[in-house]
C-alpha positions in Angstrom: -44.7 -36.4 7.2 -41.6 -38.5 7.2 -40.5 -37.2 3.8 -40.7 -33.6 5.0 -38.8 -34.4 8.1 -36.1 -36.2 6.2 -35.9 -33.4 3.7 -35.5 -30.8 6.5 -32.9 -33.0 8.2 -30.8 -33.4 5.0 -31.0 -29.6 4.3 -29.9 -28.9 7.8 -26.9 -31.2 7.5 -25.9 -29.7 4.2 -26.0 -26.2 5.7 -24.1 -27.3 8.7 -21.4 -29.0 6.6 -21.0 -25.8 4.5 -20.5 -23.8 7.7 -17.9 -26.2 9.0 -16.0 -26.1 5.7 -16.0 -22.3 5.7 -14.6 -22.4 9.3 -11.9 -24.8 8.1 -11.1 -22.4 5.3 -10.7 -19.5 7.7 -8.4 -21.5 9.9 -6.2 -22.5 7.0 -6.0 -19.1 5.4 -6.2 -16.8 8.5 -2.4 -16.6 8.9 -2.2 -15.2 5.3 -4.5 -12.4 6.1 -2.8 -11.6 9.4 0.7 -11.5 7.8 -0.6 -9.3 4.9 -2.1 -6.9 7.5 1.3 -6.6 9.3 3.2 -6.1 6.1 0.9 -3.6 4.5 0.3 -1.6 7.7 3.9 -0.6 7.6 3.5 1.0 4.2 0.2 2.9 4.7 -2.5 3.3 7.2 -5.9 1.8 6.5 -8.7 1.4 9.0 -10.2 -2.0 8.0 -9.0 -5.4 8.9 -7.9 -7.6 6.1 -9.8 -10.9 6.0 -10.2 -13.7 3.5 -13.9 -13.9 2.5 -13.6 -17.1 0.4 -11.3 -19.1 -1.8 -12.2 -21.1 -4.9 -10.0 -23.8 -6.3 -10.7 -25.1 -9.8 -8.3 -27.2 -11.9 -4.9 -25.7 -11.1 -6.2 -22.2 -10.2 -6.9 -20.7 -6.8 -8.9 -17.5 -6.5 -8.7 -15.9 -3.1 -11.3 -13.2 -2.3 -10.2 -10.7 0.3 -12.3 -8.2 2.2 -12.6 -4.7 0.7 -10.1 -3.3 3.3 -7.3 -4.7 1.2 -8.3 -2.3 -1.6 -7.7 0.7 0.7 -3.9 0.2 0.5 -2.0 2.0 -2.3 -0.6 -0.7 -4.7 2.3 -0.5 -7.0 4.0 -3.3 -9.0 6.4 -4.2 -6.2 3.7 -4.3 -3.6 1.6 -6.7 -5.7 4.6 -9.0 -6.2 5.3 -8.9 -2.5 1.6 -9.8 -1.7 1.6 -12.6 -4.1 4.9 -14.0 -2.8 3.6 -13.8 0.8 0.4 -15.5 -0.1 2.1 -18.2 -2.1 4.6 -19.0 0.6 1.9 -19.3 3.3 -0.5 -21.4 1.4 -1.3 -24.9 2.6 0.8 -27.6 0.9 -2.1 -28.9 -1.2 -2.4 -25.5 -3.0 1.3 -24.7 -3.4 1.4 -25.7 -7.1 -1.7 -23.7 -8.0 -1.8 -20.5 -10.0 -3.0 -17.8 -7.6 -5.3 -14.8 -8.3 -6.2 -12.3 -5.5 -9.5 -10.4 -5.8 -10.8 -7.6 -3.6 -13.7 -5.3 -4.2 -14.5 -7.3 -7.3 -11.1 -6.4 -8.9 -7.9 -8.3 -9.3 -5.0 -7.0 -7.3 -3.2 -5.9 -10.5 -6.2 -3.7 -11.5 -5.7 -1.6 -8.4 -2.3 -0.3 -9.6 -2.8 3.3 -11.0 -2.0 3.5 -14.7 0.8 6.0 -14.0 2.7 3.4 -11.9 1.8 0.4 -14.0 4.6 -0.3 -16.6 2.4 -2.9 -18.3 -0.1 -0.3 -19.5 0.8 2.2 -22.2 1.6 5.6 -20.8 0.2 8.6 -22.6 2.7 11.2 -23.8 2.9 14.6 -22.2 1.4 16.1 -25.4 -1.7 13.8 -25.1 -2.1 14.7 -21.4 -1.8 18.4 -22.2 -4.3 18.1 -25.0 -6.7 16.3 -22.7 -6.3 19.0 -20.1 -7.0 21.8 -22.6 -10.1 19.9 -23.8 -11.4 19.8 -20.2 -10.7 23.5 -19.8 -12.5 24.4 -23.0 -15.7 22.6 -22.0 -16.8 25.6 -20.0 -18.6 25.7 -16.7 -19.8 22.5 -15.2 -22.6 24.3 -13.3 -25.3 26.3 -15.0 -27.9 28.5 -13.4 -31.3 27.2 -14.3 -33.0 30.4 -13.1 -31.4 32.3 -16.0 -32.5 30.7 -19.3 -30.1 32.8 -21.3 -26.3 33.3 -21.5 -24.8 36.7 -20.8 -22.0 37.2 -23.3 -21.0 40.7 -22.1 -21.8 43.1 -19.4 -22.6 42.4 -15.7 -24.1 39.2 -14.6 
């Protein structure tokens, strides 16, 4: 009986300590989320509130996981640089020398930049885009009537 009680007590203490460390994390990183909310709200309107879900530090890397509301904002290269500079400047002193990676909705912030606005990705030529559009047009109808098992090539439908 004593073993079960001690096991329950240890598990309770571990859970409690994990919750307090998460609360400490929120207190340390909360100003970052608030300042990003203020900066990005000026650029576009999004309904959600930006929060930091978690942060993982390993070696000299820091991965900060934001809530999915950060992904609602339209990102370009200059926006992402601004976000990284704000986050880097507001980090606690112990993380100031770390390499930062920001993740939201399971994607890195750089992956949220549309290909058209991303200079790091190869841009297709106009000819390639035109050919892709023609290919889409030549596919035919996307919807087919299942009640009519044959195609009418001429005449009235």
